[in-house]
C-alpha positions as CSV (number, residue, x, y, z in Angstrom):
1,X,-6.1,21.5,37.8
2,X,-6.4,17.7,36.8
3,X,-9.5,16.7,34.6
4,X,-11.8,14.4,36.6
5,X,-12.9,11.1,35.4
6,X,-16.2,12.5,34.4
7,X,-14.5,15.1,32.2
8,X,-12.5,12.5,30.7
9,X,-15.4,10.4,29.9
10,X,-17.4,13.5,28.5
11,X,-14.5,14.4,26.2
12,X,-13.8,10.9,24.9
13,X,-16.1,8.0,23.9
14,X,-16.0,5.0,26.3
15,X,-15.3,1.3,25.2
16,X,-19.0,0.7,24.6
17,X,-19.6,3.7,22.5
18,X,-16.5,2.9,20.4
19,X,-17.6,-0.8,19.9
20,X,-21.0,0.5,18.6
21,X,-19.5,3.0,16.3
22,X,-17.2,0.2,14.9
23,X,-20.3,-1.8,13.8
24,X,-21.9,1.1,12.0
25,X,-20.1,0.6,8.7
26,X,-20.5,-3.4,8.8
27,X,-24.2,-3.0,9.5
28,X,-24.6,-0.4,6.7
29,X,-22.8,-2.8,4.4
30,X,-25.1,-5.7,5.5
31,X,-28.1,-3.7,4.8
32,X,-27.0,-2.8,1.5
33,X,-26.0,-6.4,0.6
34,X,-29.4,-7.6,1.7
35,X,-31.1,-5.9,-1.2
36,X,-29.4,-8.1,-4.0
37,X,-29.5,-11.2,-1.6
38,X,-33.2,-10.9,-1.4
39,X,-33.6,-10.4,-5.1
40,X,-31.4,-13.5,-5.8
41,X,-33.5,-15.6,-3.3
42,X,-36.7,-14.5,-5.4
43,X,-34.8,-15.7,-8.5
44,X,-33.9,-19.1,-7.0
45,X,-37.4,-19.5,-5.7
46,X,-38.7,-18.9,-9.3
47,X,-36.4,-21.6,-10.5
48,X,-37.1,-24.3,-8.0
49,X,-40.9,-23.3,-7.5
50,X,-42.1,-23.8,-11.0
51,X,-42.8,-20.1,-11.7
52,X,-44.2,-19.5,-15.2
53,X,-41.6,-18.6,-17.8
54,X,-41.6,-15.1,-19.0
55,X,-39.6,-13.1,-21.5
56,X,-37.7,-11.6,-18.6
57,X,-36.7,-14.9,-16.8
58,X,-36.6,-17.3,-19.8
59,X,-32.8,-17.2,-20.2
60,X,-32.5,-18.5,-16.5
61,X,-34.8,-21.4,-17.0
62,X,-32.9,-22.3,-20.3
63,X,-29.5,-22.1,-18.4
64,X,-29.9,-22.1,-14.7
65,X,-26.5,-23.1,-13.5
66,X,-24.8,-19.8,-14.0
67,X,-27.4,-17.9,-12.3
68,X,-27.5,-20.3,-9.2
69,X,-23.8,-19.9,-8.9
70,X,-23.9,-16.1,-9.2
71,X,-26.6,-15.8,-6.6
72,X,-24.8,-18.1,-4.1
73,X,-21.4,-16.7,-4.7
74,X,-22.7,-13.2,-4.4
75,X,-24.6,-13.9,-1.2
76,X,-21.7,-15.3,0.5
77,X,-19.5,-12.7,-0.7
78,X,-21.6,-9.6,0.1
79,X,-22.7,-10.8,3.6
80,X,-19.5,-12.4,4.9
81,X,-17.5,-9.6,3.4
82,X,-19.0,-6.9,5.5
83,X,-17.5,-8.5,8.7
84,X,-14.2,-7.9,7.3
85,X,-14.8,-4.1,8.1
86,X,-15.2,-4.8,11.8
87,X,-11.9,-3.7,13.4
88,X,-12.0,-6.1,16.2
89,X,-12.4,-9.0,13.8
90,X,-10.0,-7.8,11.1
91,X,-7.2,-7.7,13.7
92,X,-7.6,-11.4,14.3
93,X,-5.2,-13.1,11.8
94,X,-6.9,-16.5,12.2
95,X,-10.5,-15.0,11.3
96,X,-9.1,-12.8,8.5
97,X,-7.4,-15.7,6.9
98,X,-10.4,-18.0,7.2
99,X,-12.8,-15.6,6.0
100,X,-10.7,-14.5,3.3
101,X,-10.2,-18.2,2.2
102,X,-14.0,-18.2,1.7
103,X,-14.4,-14.8,0.3
104,X,-12.0,-15.1,-2.6
105,X,-13.6,-18.1,-4.3
106,X,-17.1,-16.8,-3.5
107,X,-16.2,-13.5,-5.0
108,X,-14.7,-15.0,-8.1
109,X,-17.4,-17.4,-8.6
110,X,-19.9,-14.4,-8.6
111,X,-17.7,-12.2,-10.9
112,X,-17.1,-15.0,-13.5
113,X,-20.5,-16.1,-13.5
114,X,-21.7,-12.6,-13.9
115,X,-19.4,-12.2,-16.8
116,X,-20.7,-15.5,-18.3
117,X,-24.3,-14.4,-18.1
118,X,-23.5,-11.1,-19.6
119,X,-21.7,-12.6,-22.5
120,X,-24.0,-15.6,-23.3
121,X,-27.6,-15.0,-22.0
122,X,-30.0,-13.3,-24.2
123,X,-30.2,-9.4,-23.3
124,X,-33.7,-8.6,-21.6
125,X,-35.7,-5.7,-23.0
126,X,-34.5,-3.5,-20.4
127,X,-30.9,-3.9,-21.1
128,X,-28.7,-2.8,-24.1
129,X,-25.2,-2.6,-25.4
130,X,-24.0,0.1,-23.2
131,X,-25.0,-1.8,-20.0
132,X,-23.4,-5.0,-21.4
133,X,-20.1,-3.2,-22.0
134,X,-20.3,-1.8,-18.3
135,X,-21.0,-5.3,-16.8
136,X,-18.1,-6.7,-18.6
137,X,-15.9,-3.7,-17.5
138,X,-17.0,-3.8,-13.9
139,X,-17.1,-7.6,-13.6
140,X,-13.7,-8.0,-15.2
141,X,-12.6,-5.3,-12.7
142,X,-14.0,-7.2,-9.8
143,X,-12.1,-10.5,-10.8
144,X,-8.9,-8.6,-11.5
145,X,-9.0,-7.0,-8.1
146,X,-9.5,-10.1,-6.2
147,X,-6.6,-11.8,-8.1
148,X,-4.4,-8.8,-7.4
149,X,-5.4,-8.8,-3.8
150,X,-4.3,-12.4,-3.4
151,X,-1.0,-11.6,-5.3
152,X,-0.3,-8.8,-2.9
153,X,-0.8,-10.7,0.2
154,X,1.4,-13.6,-1.2
155,X,4.2,-10.8,-1.6
156,X,3.6,-9.7,2.0
157,X,2.3,-6.3,0.7
158,X,-0.6,-6.0,3.2
159,X,-1.6,-2.2,2.2
160,X,-2.0,-3.1,-1.5
161,X,-4.0,-6.4,-0.4
162,X,-6.3,-4.4,1.5
163,X,-6.8,-1.9,-1.2
164,X,-7.6,-4.3,-4.0
165,X,-9.9,-6.4,-1.7
166,X,-11.8,-3.2,-0.8
167,X,-12.1,-2.1,-4.6
168,X,-13.5,-5.9,-5.3
169,X,-15.9,-5.6,-2.5
170,X,-17.1,-2.1,-3.5
171,X,-17.9,-3.6,-7.1
172,X,-19.5,-6.7,-5.7
173,X,-22.0,-4.5,-3.6
174,X,-22.8,-2.4,-6.7
175,X,-26.2,-4.2,-7.0
176,X,-27.3,-2.8,-3.8
177,X,-26.6,0.7,-4.7
178,X,-27.9,0.5,-8.0
179,X,-31.2,-0.7,-6.4
180,X,-31.4,2.4,-4.3
181,X,-30.8,4.4,-7.4
182,X,-33.3,2.8,-9.6
183,X,-36.0,2.6,-6.8
184,X,-37.0,6.3,-7.5
185,X,-38.1,6.0,-11.0
186,X,-39.8,2.7,-10.3
187,X,-42.0,4.2,-7.4
188,X,-42.9,6.9,-10.0
189,X,-43.9,4.5,-12.6
190,X,-41.4,6.0,-15.0
191,X,-38.7,3.4,-15.5
192,X,-35.7,4.7,-17.4
193,X,-35.1,3.8,-21.0
194,X,-32.0,1.4,-21.8
195,X,-29.4,4.3,-22.1
196,X,-30.5,6.1,-18.9
197,X,-30.7,2.8,-16.9
198,X,-27.0,1.8,-18.1
199,X,-26.0,5.4,-16.8
200,X,-27.6,4.8,-13.5
201,X,-26.3,1.2,-13.1
202,X,-22.8,2.6,-13.9
203,X,-23.2,5.3,-11.3
204,X,-24.0,2.7,-8.8
205,X,-20.6,0.9,-9.5
206,X,-18.8,4.2,-9.7
207,X,-20.2,5.7,-6.3
208,X,-19.1,2.6,-4.6
209,X,-15.6,2.6,-6.0
210,X,-15.3,6.3,-5.1
211,X,-16.1,5.5,-1.4
212,X,-13.6,2.6,-1.7
213,X,-10.9,4.9,-2.8
214,X,-11.6,7.4,0.0
215,X,-11.3,4.5,2.6
216,X,-8.3,3.3,0.9
217,X,-6.4,6.8,1.2
218,X,-7.5,7.2,4.7
219,X,-5.9,4.0,5.6
220,X,-2.8,4.8,3.9
221,X,-2.7,8.0,5.7
222,X,-3.2,6.6,8.9
223,X,-0.2,4.0,8.3
224,X,2.3,6.8,7.5
225,X,1.0,9.3,10.0
226,X,3.6,9.7,12.8
227,X,2.4,8.9,16.3
228,X,1.1,11.8,18.3
229,X,2.6,12.7,21.5
230,X,0.3,13.4,24.6
231,X,0.7,16.9,26.0
232,X,1.6,17.1,29.7
233,X,-1.4,17.6,32.1
234,X,-0.8,20.6,34.2
235,X,-1.1,19.8,38.0
């Protein structure tokens, strides 16, 4: 007995459903990226709106260029980068190349300016030596991943290119995950000390990288998996 069209539709998602599912991951990434984007917008408003100088923001008023570059670079990188995870867009070479030509310098600006601030800004009271080391480690890892990603695509190694760019994006989106982790203690009016805060911040980057590695492995398995043959349908 042949399956009817209704049965086939019931057992397999239609085009609209598949299209909606394809947007779930980019939509989640956009929402996650909006957290640091909004925080960056607040920071720029402080700098341009004449906000009072405090112990927490004095370093930004003393040297505004790095933080402005960081906010702009990170905003473009986190929001535009989410669309690289839309299968329909990623398959369009022209779109992918144009977006990549914007994402690489934006991501590099975000990473390098973040490293500059970590090295040369005065540490705020909530930070410490451990968080400084973590920022240098992950910021350097993001910049290195971007460079290795470009190197891989120039060598026509598309799999390595996608892997390194995914890792770079995971690190770049770490601020969003960190905000979600730290919001609990903040709401409970029990902010963590410098050591615990550094550990929680490091956990945000690590969680993102772990998810990225799972995604990379799934992609690699899909590339090497043999095509499945369809079983004949009984008459």
